[in-house]
BATIDREN-394338 format. One record per residue (C-alpha): residue in one letter; x, y, z. Coordinates in Angstrom, 1 decimal, decimal comma. Layout:
# residues N
<r><res>A</res><u>X</u><v>Y</v><w>Z</w></r>
...
***
This chain:
# residues 232
<r><res>M</res><u>5,6</u><v>51,9</v><w>8,5</w></r>
<r><res>G</res><u>6,0</u><v>52,7</v><w>4,9</w></r>
<r><res>D</res><u>3,9</u><v>51,8</v><w>1,9</w></r>
<r><res>P</res><u>3,1</u><v>48,0</v><w>1,6</w></r>
<r><res>V</res><u>4,5</u><v>45,4</v><w>-0,5</w></r>
<r><res>L</res><u>1,9</u><v>44,5</v><w>-3,1</w></r>
<r><res>V</res><u>1,6</u><v>40,9</v><w>-4,5</w></r>
<r><res>G</res><u>-0,6</u><v>39,9</v><w>-7,4</w></r>
<r><res>L</res><u>-2,0</u><v>36,3</v><w>-7,0</w></r>
<r><res>D</res><u>-3,6</u><v>34,1</v><w>-9,6</w></r>
<r><res>G</res><u>-3,5</u><v>30,8</v><w>-7,7</w></r>
<r><res>T</res><u>-0,5</u><v>29,3</v><w>-9,7</w></r>
<r><res>E</res><u>2,7</u><v>28,0</v><w>-8,1</w></r>
<r><res>N</res><u>4,4</u><v>31,1</v><w>-9,6</w></r>
<r><res>S</res><u>2,2</u><v>33,5</v><w>-7,7</w></r>
<r><res>T</res><u>2,8</u><v>31,5</v><w>-4,5</w></r>
<r><res>S</res><u>6,5</u><v>32,1</v><w>-5,0</w></r>
<r><res>A</res><u>5,8</u><v>35,8</v><w>-5,5</w></r>
<r><res>A</res><u>3,9</u><v>35,8</v><w>-2,2</w></r>
<r><res>R</res><u>6,8</u><v>34,2</v><w>-0,4</w></r>
<r><res>W</res><u>9,3</u><v>36,6</v><w>-1,9</w></r>
<r><res>G</res><u>7,0</u><v>39,6</v><w>-1,1</w></r>
<r><res>A</res><u>6,5</u><v>38,4</v><w>2,4</w></r>
<r><res>A</res><u>10,3</u><v>38,1</v><w>3,0</w></r>
<r><res>E</res><u>10,8</u><v>41,6</v><w>1,5</w></r>
<r><res>A</res><u>8,1</u><v>43,1</v><w>3,7</w></r>
<r><res>A</res><u>9,4</u><v>41,5</v><w>6,8</w></r>
<r><res>A</res><u>13,0</u><v>42,5</v><w>6,1</w></r>
<r><res>Q</res><u>11,9</u><v>46,2</v><w>5,5</w></r>
<r><res>G</res><u>9,3</u><v>46,4</v><w>8,3</w></r>
<r><res>L</res><u>6,4</u><v>46,9</v><w>5,9</w></r>
<r><res>S</res><u>3,0</u><v>45,3</v><w>5,5</w></r>
<r><res>L</res><u>2,0</u><v>42,9</v><w>2,8</w></r>
<r><res>H</res><u>-1,0</u><v>43,3</v><w>0,6</w></r>
<r><res>L</res><u>-2,3</u><v>40,4</v><w>-1,4</w></r>
<r><res>L</res><u>-4,4</u><v>41,1</v><w>-4,5</w></r>
<r><res>H</res><u>-6,5</u><v>38,8</v><w>-6,6</w></r>
<r><res>S</res><u>-8,7</u><v>39,7</v><w>-9,6</w></r>
<r><res>W</res><u>-11,3</u><v>37,1</v><w>-10,2</w></r>
<r><res>A</res><u>-12,1</u><v>38,7</v><w>-13,6</w></r>
<r><res>S</res><u>-8,5</u><v>37,8</v><w>-14,7</w></r>
<r><res>Q</res><u>-8,1</u><v>34,3</v><w>-13,5</w></r>
<r><res>P</res><u>-5,6</u><v>32,2</v><w>-15,7</w></r>
<r><res>L</res><u>-6,9</u><v>29,7</v><w>-18,3</w></r>
<r><res>G</res><u>-7,0</u><v>26,1</v><w>-17,2</w></r>
<r><res>I</res><u>-8,3</u><v>26,7</v><w>-13,7</w></r>
<r><res>P</res><u>-10,8</u><v>23,8</v><w>-13,2</w></r>
<r><res>I</res><u>-13,7</u><v>25,9</v><w>-12,0</w></r>
<r><res>A</res><u>-17,0</u><v>26,8</v><w>-13,4</w></r>
<r><res>H</res><u>-17,4</u><v>30,1</v><w>-15,3</w></r>
<r><res>E</res><u>-20,0</u><v>31,7</v><w>-13,0</w></r>
<r><res>A</res><u>-18,9</u><v>34,7</v><w>-11,2</w></r>
<r><res>A</res><u>-19,7</u><v>33,3</v><w>-7,8</w></r>
<r><res>S</res><u>-17,4</u><v>30,3</v><w>-8,5</w></r>
<r><res>K</res><u>-14,7</u><v>32,5</v><w>-9,5</w></r>
<r><res>R</res><u>-15,0</u><v>34,7</v><w>-6,4</w></r>
<r><res>R</res><u>-14,9</u><v>31,5</v><w>-4,2</w></r>
<r><res>Y</res><u>-11,8</u><v>30,4</v><w>-6,0</w></r>
<r><res>G</res><u>-10,2</u><v>33,8</v><w>-5,5</w></r>
<r><res>A</res><u>-11,0</u><v>33,8</v><w>-1,8</w></r>
<r><res>E</res><u>-9,4</u><v>30,4</v><w>-1,4</w></r>
<r><res>V</res><u>-6,3</u><v>31,7</v><w>-3,3</w></r>
<r><res>L</res><u>-6,0</u><v>34,6</v><w>-0,9</w></r>
<r><res>D</res><u>-6,7</u><v>32,5</v><w>2,2</w></r>
<r><res>R</res><u>-4,0</u><v>30,0</v><w>1,3</w></r>
<r><res>A</res><u>-1,4</u><v>32,6</v><w>0,6</w></r>
<r><res>K</res><u>-2,3</u><v>34,6</v><w>3,8</w></r>
<r><res>T</res><u>-2,0</u><v>31,4</v><w>5,8</w></r>
<r><res>L</res><u>1,3</u><v>30,5</v><w>4,2</w></r>
<r><res>V</res><u>3,0</u><v>33,9</v><w>4,8</w></r>
<r><res>R</res><u>1,8</u><v>34,2</v><w>8,3</w></r>
<r><res>E</res><u>3,3</u><v>30,8</v><w>9,2</w></r>
<r><res>L</res><u>6,5</u><v>32,0</v><w>7,7</w></r>
<r><res>Y</res><u>6,4</u><v>35,5</v><w>9,3</w></r>
<r><res>P</res><u>4,0</u><v>35,4</v><w>12,3</w></r>
<r><res>G</res><u>4,4</u><v>39,1</v><w>13,0</w></r>
<r><res>L</res><u>3,8</u><v>40,3</v><w>9,5</w></r>
<r><res>A</res><u>0,8</u><v>42,5</v><w>9,0</w></r>
<r><res>V</res><u>-1,1</u><v>41,0</v><w>5,9</w></r>
<r><res>T</res><u>-4,2</u><v>42,3</v><w>4,1</w></r>
<r><res>T</res><u>-6,1</u><v>40,8</v><w>1,3</w></r>
<r><res>E</res><u>-8,2</u><v>42,1</v><w>-1,5</w></r>
<r><res>Q</res><u>-10,3</u><v>40,5</v><w>-4,2</w></r>
<r><res>V</res><u>-11,5</u><v>42,8</v><w>-7,1</w></r>
<r><res>S</res><u>-13,6</u><v>42,5</v><w>-10,2</w></r>
<r><res>D</res><u>-11,4</u><v>44,9</v><w>-12,1</w></r>
<r><res>D</res><u>-8,9</u><v>43,7</v><w>-14,7</w></r>
<r><res>A</res><u>-5,7</u><v>42,5</v><w>-12,9</w></r>
<r><res>V</res><u>-3,5</u><v>44,9</v><w>-14,7</w></r>
<r><res>D</res><u>-5,6</u><v>47,9</v><w>-14,0</w></r>
<r><res>A</res><u>-6,0</u><v>46,9</v><w>-10,4</w></r>
<r><res>L</res><u>-2,2</u><v>46,3</v><w>-9,9</w></r>
<r><res>V</res><u>-1,2</u><v>49,5</v><w>-11,5</w></r>
<r><res>D</res><u>-3,8</u><v>51,4</v><w>-9,4</w></r>
<r><res>R</res><u>-2,8</u><v>49,8</v><w>-6,0</w></r>
<r><res>G</res><u>0,9</u><v>50,1</v><w>-7,0</w></r>
<r><res>R</res><u>0,7</u><v>53,9</v><w>-6,8</w></r>
<r><res>Q</res><u>0,5</u><v>53,4</v><w>-3,0</w></r>
<r><res>A</res><u>3,0</u><v>50,5</v><w>-2,8</w></r>
<r><res>T</res><u>6,8</u><v>50,2</v><w>-2,2</w></r>
<r><res>V</res><u>7,1</u><v>47,5</v><w>-4,7</w></r>
<r><res>T</res><u>4,7</u><v>45,2</v><w>-6,8</w></r>
<r><res>V</res><u>5,7</u><v>41,6</v><w>-6,9</w></r>
<r><res>L</res><u>4,4</u><v>39,1</v><w>-9,6</w></r>
<r><res>G</res><u>5,2</u><v>35,5</v><w>-10,5</w></r>
<r><res>S</res><u>6,8</u><v>34,8</v><w>-13,9</w></r>
<r><res>R</res><u>5,4</u><v>32,2</v><w>-16,3</w></r>
<r><res>G</res><u>8,4</u><v>29,7</v><w>-16,2</w></r>
<r><res>R</res><u>11,8</u><v>29,5</v><w>-17,7</w></r>
<r><res>G</res><u>12,9</u><v>30,0</v><w>-21,2</w></r>
<r><res>A</res><u>16,2</u><v>28,7</v><w>-22,7</w></r>
<r><res>L</res><u>17,2</u><v>32,1</v><w>-24,0</w></r>
<r><res>A</res><u>15,6</u><v>34,8</v><w>-21,9</w></r>
<r><res>G</res><u>16,0</u><v>32,9</v><w>-18,6</w></r>
<r><res>F</res><u>12,3</u><v>33,4</v><w>-17,6</w></r>
<r><res>L</res><u>9,1</u><v>34,2</v><w>-19,4</w></r>
<r><res>L</res><u>6,6</u><v>36,8</v><w>-18,4</w></r>
<r><res>G</res><u>2,8</u><v>36,5</v><w>-18,8</w></r>
<r><res>S</res><u>0,7</u><v>39,2</v><w>-20,3</w></r>
<r><res>V</res><u>-0,3</u><v>40,7</v><w>-16,9</w></r>
<r><res>S</res><u>3,4</u><v>41,0</v><w>-15,9</w></r>
<r><res>L</res><u>4,4</u><v>42,6</v><w>-19,1</w></r>
<r><res>H</res><u>1,6</u><v>45,2</v><w>-19,0</w></r>
<r><res>V</res><u>2,2</u><v>46,0</v><w>-15,3</w></r>
<r><res>L</res><u>5,9</u><v>46,5</v><w>-16,1</w></r>
<r><res>G</res><u>4,9</u><v>49,0</v><w>-18,8</w></r>
<r><res>R</res><u>2,5</u><v>51,0</v><w>-16,8</w></r>
<r><res>A</res><u>3,6</u><v>50,7</v><w>-13,1</w></r>
<r><res>E</res><u>4,6</u><v>53,8</v><w>-11,1</w></r>
<r><res>C</res><u>6,6</u><v>51,8</v><w>-8,5</w></r>
<r><res>P</res><u>9,4</u><v>49,2</v><w>-8,8</w></r>
<r><res>V</res><u>8,2</u><v>45,8</v><w>-10,1</w></r>
<r><res>V</res><u>9,8</u><v>42,4</v><w>-9,2</w></r>
<r><res>T</res><u>9,0</u><v>39,2</v><w>-11,1</w></r>
<r><res>V</res><u>9,8</u><v>36,0</v><w>-9,3</w></r>
<r><res>R</res><u>10,6</u><v>32,7</v><w>-10,8</w></r>
<r><res>H</res><u>9,3</u><v>29,6</v><w>-8,9</w></r>
<r><res>E</res><u>12,8</u><v>28,5</v><w>-8,0</w></r>
<r><res>D</res><u>14,0</u><v>32,0</v><w>-6,9</w></r>
<r><res>A</res><u>11,7</u><v>32,4</v><w>-3,9</w></r>
<r><res>S</res><u>14,3</u><v>31,0</v><w>-1,6</w></r>
<r><res>A</res><u>16,9</u><v>33,3</v><w>0,2</w></r>
<r><res>R</res><u>19,9</u><v>34,5</v><w>-1,7</w></r>
<r><res>A</res><u>23,0</u><v>32,3</v><w>-1,2</w></r>
<r><res>Q</res><u>25,3</u><v>35,3</v><w>-2,0</w></r>
<r><res>P</res><u>23,3</u><v>38,4</v><w>-1,5</w></r>
<r><res>E</res><u>23,6</u><v>41,1</v><w>-4,1</w></r>
<r><res>V</res><u>21,0</u><v>43,5</v><w>-5,6</w></r>
<r><res>A</res><u>21,7</u><v>44,4</v><w>-9,2</w></r>
<r><res>V</res><u>20,0</u><v>47,7</v><w>-10,4</w></r>
<r><res>G</res><u>20,0</u><v>49,1</v><w>-13,9</w></r>
<r><res>V</res><u>20,5</u><v>52,9</v><w>-14,3</w></r>
<r><res>Q</res><u>19,5</u><v>54,8</v><w>-17,4</w></r>
<r><res>D</res><u>19,6</u><v>58,4</v><w>-16,4</w></r>
<r><res>S</res><u>19,6</u><v>60,3</v><w>-13,1</w></r>
<r><res>G</res><u>16,3</u><v>61,5</v><w>-11,8</w></r>
<r><res>G</res><u>12,7</u><v>60,5</v><w>-12,2</w></r>
<r><res>Q</res><u>12,0</u><v>56,7</v><w>-12,2</w></r>
<r><res>D</res><u>15,7</u><v>55,8</v><w>-11,8</w></r>
<r><res>E</res><u>15,7</u><v>57,4</v><w>-8,4</w></r>
<r><res>T</res><u>12,6</u><v>55,4</v><w>-7,4</w></r>
<r><res>V</res><u>14,2</u><v>52,2</v><w>-8,5</w></r>
<r><res>L</res><u>17,6</u><v>53,1</v><w>-6,9</w></r>
<r><res>D</res><u>16,0</u><v>53,9</v><w>-3,6</w></r>
<r><res>F</res><u>14,3</u><v>50,6</v><w>-3,6</w></r>
<r><res>A</res><u>17,4</u><v>48,7</v><w>-4,6</w></r>
<r><res>F</res><u>19,5</u><v>50,3</v><w>-1,8</w></r>
<r><res>T</res><u>16,7</u><v>50,0</v><w>0,8</w></r>
<r><res>S</res><u>16,3</u><v>46,3</v><w>0,0</w></r>
<r><res>A</res><u>20,0</u><v>45,7</v><w>0,0</w></r>
<r><res>H</res><u>20,4</u><v>47,3</v><w>3,4</w></r>
<r><res>A</res><u>17,5</u><v>45,2</v><w>4,8</w></r>
<r><res>H</res><u>19,1</u><v>42,0</v><w>3,6</w></r>
<r><res>H</res><u>22,7</u><v>43,0</v><w>4,3</w></r>
<r><res>A</res><u>23,5</u><v>42,7</v><w>0,6</w></r>
<r><res>A</res><u>25,8</u><v>44,5</v><w>-1,8</w></r>
<r><res>V</res><u>24,5</u><v>46,7</v><w>-4,6</w></r>
<r><res>R</res><u>25,7</u><v>46,4</v><w>-8,2</w></r>
<r><res>A</res><u>24,7</u><v>49,4</v><w>-10,3</w></r>
<r><res>V</res><u>24,8</u><v>48,7</v><w>-14,0</w></r>
<r><res>R</res><u>24,6</u><v>51,1</v><w>-16,9</w></r>
<r><res>A</res><u>24,8</u><v>49,9</v><w>-20,6</w></r>
<r><res>W</res><u>25,7</u><v>52,1</v><w>-23,6</w></r>
<r><res>R</res><u>26,6</u><v>51,8</v><w>-27,2</w></r>
<r><res>E</res><u>29,9</u><v>53,4</v><w>-28,2</w></r>
<r><res>P</res><u>29,8</u><v>55,7</v><w>-31,3</w></r>
<r><res>A</res><u>30,0</u><v>53,9</v><w>-34,6</w></r>
<r><res>M</res><u>33,1</u><v>54,3</v><w>-36,7</w></r>
<r><res>V</res><u>31,6</u><v>55,7</v><w>-39,9</w></r>
<r><res>G</res><u>33,2</u><v>54,5</v><w>-43,0</w></r>
<r><res>L</res><u>35,7</u><v>52,3</v><w>-41,3</w></r>
<r><res>V</res><u>35,7</u><v>48,5</v><w>-41,0</w></r>
<r><res>P</res><u>38,5</u><v>47,6</v><w>-38,6</w></r>
<r><res>T</res><u>40,0</u><v>44,1</v><w>-38,9</w></r>
<r><res>A</res><u>40,5</u><v>43,8</v><w>-35,1</w></r>
<r><res>P</res><u>38,8</u><v>45,4</v><w>-32,1</w></r>
<r><res>S</res><u>40,2</u><v>48,8</v><w>-31,3</w></r>
<r><res>R</res><u>39,3</u><v>51,8</v><w>-29,1</w></r>
<r><res>S</res><u>39,9</u><v>55,3</v><w>-30,2</w></r>
<r><res>P</res><u>40,6</u><v>58,2</v><w>-27,9</w></r>
<r><res>Q</res><u>37,1</u><v>59,4</v><w>-28,5</w></r>
<r><res>D</res><u>35,7</u><v>55,9</v><w>-27,5</w></r>
<r><res>T</res><u>37,6</u><v>56,0</v><w>-24,3</w></r>
<r><res>E</res><u>36,4</u><v>59,5</v><w>-23,5</w></r>
<r><res>F</res><u>32,8</u><v>58,4</v><w>-24,2</w></r>
<r><res>A</res><u>33,1</u><v>55,5</v><w>-21,9</w></r>
<r><res>A</res><u>34,5</u><v>57,6</v><w>-19,2</w></r>
<r><res>T</res><u>31,6</u><v>60,1</v><w>-19,6</w></r>
<r><res>E</res><u>29,1</u><v>57,2</v><w>-19,2</w></r>
<r><res>R</res><u>30,9</u><v>55,9</v><w>-16,1</w></r>
<r><res>E</res><u>30,7</u><v>59,4</v><w>-14,6</w></r>
<r><res>S</res><u>27,1</u><v>59,6</v><w>-15,3</w></r>
<r><res>L</res><u>26,5</u><v>56,3</v><w>-13,4</w></r>
<r><res>A</res><u>28,6</u><v>57,5</v><w>-10,5</w></r>
<r><res>R</res><u>26,6</u><v>60,7</v><w>-10,2</w></r>
<r><res>A</res><u>23,3</u><v>58,8</v><w>-10,3</w></r>
<r><res>V</res><u>24,2</u><v>56,5</v><w>-7,5</w></r>
<r><res>A</res><u>26,3</u><v>59,0</v><w>-5,4</w></r>
<r><res>P</res><u>23,5</u><v>59,9</v><w>-3,0</w></r>
<r><res>W</res><u>22,9</u><v>56,3</v><w>-2,0</w></r>
<r><res>R</res><u>26,6</u><v>55,3</v><w>-2,0</w></r>
<r><res>M</res><u>27,4</u><v>58,0</v><w>0,5</w></r>
<r><res>S</res><u>24,8</u><v>56,6</v><w>3,0</w></r>
<r><res>S</res><u>25,4</u><v>52,9</v><w>2,2</w></r>
<r><res>P</res><u>28,7</u><v>51,1</v><w>3,0</w></r>
<r><res>M</res><u>27,5</u><v>48,0</v><w>1,2</w></r>
<r><res>S</res><u>27,4</u><v>49,3</v><w>-2,3</w></r>
<r><res>R</res><u>29,9</u><v>48,2</v><w>-5,0</w></r>
<r><res>S</res><u>31,6</u><v>50,3</v><w>-7,6</w></r>
<r><res>P</res><u>29,5</u><v>51,3</v><w>-10,6</w></r>
<r><res>S</res><u>29,6</u><v>48,7</v><w>-13,4</w></r>
<r><res>R</res><u>29,5</u><v>49,0</v><w>-17,1</w></r>
***
């Protein structure tokens, strides 16, 4: 069994959705699930007293509810829980070093961005050494048309970690992989074209970027029949 799926819980519906998603991923990949709660970083608005003992009791209830839920959904899943007094971001980043993926709930939907991230999610995303998944409340259900989209910047380093997770998850869910790389074409200095145009240099630049993407995903494509062609 590989490294566990780590889920950060704060007691909100968003974190419950994260627990469901994380449990499904752990079950699909044959991994264990580790549920983590920081009583020192409980969200505002929780109707409990400010004493440390009350916060710890609340944290224990959050973990117990989540553990009961995921075991009902996946009876054979190995589940561990942990409550810490450390800052949630520090604890998640630290435990994430020994995790396959860290799963967090989002803070709801936004009209423009699609979903909003809380401060914990944003800071974990900036510091994590493993892939991080943020789950909206309505996204916890199974995919209707399975596909894993993965963004690729450059070959090597963190991209390899993310690609490995994406292809492993896609294989576990019998899903396709869509690898995406974005770039900005060279500016046309001194020219203001009246209509969109593509110079030979632009075409060559785009071809180079597509080749870079193809090289980055090649090791996984050769071993996975379910991947799709690289995308711009």
